[in-house]
C-alpha positions, 0 to 999 in steps of 0.5 A, spaced: 487 397 452 493 400 450 496 407 453 492 412 448 485 409 450 481 415 453 478 412 459 473 417 462 472 424 464 478 429 465 476 433 472 479 439 473 483 440 480 481 447 483 488 451 485 490 452 492 489 458 496 495 463 496 500 462 502 502 470 503 507 472 507 509 479 509 515 482 505 515 489 507 512 494 512 512 502 511 509 506 517 503 511 516 504 518 517 499 524 518 499 524 510 501 518 508 497 511 509 501 505 513 503 500 507 504 493 508 507 488 502 505 481 502 508 476 497 505 468 495 510 463 497 507 459 492 506 463 486 510 470 487 504 474 487 504 480 491 499 484 494 499 491 498 494 492 504 494 500 506 492 500 513 491 507 515 494 514 517 498 515 523 496 522 525 502 522 531 507 520 526 510 527 526 514 531 530 513 539 528 508 542 523 510 549 521 506 553 517 510 558 512 507 564 508 509 563 501 506 570 499 503 575 503 496 577 501 495 584 499 488 588 497 487 585 491 490 578 491 490 572 496 496 570 500 498 563 500 501 559 505 504 552 506 504 547 512 511 543 513 510 536 516 517 534 520 517 526 520 520 522 526 
């Protein structure tokens, strides 16, 4: 038998699972979800996990009137959130 002879069926070897490590973590705020980024140490694939909001992560909420209401038009206001 020489080296180029076919001897049997070639079987597929399943890939191994990812080994993710945390590479960055951004804290959530009252209006932006907490974001954790992971990277696989084997293939460098990244995944992002959004955890949730943190309603306590701001110092002060301020409402400002942008346009006063009149007899014929509604007014407009905005909310400003000051983060920690």
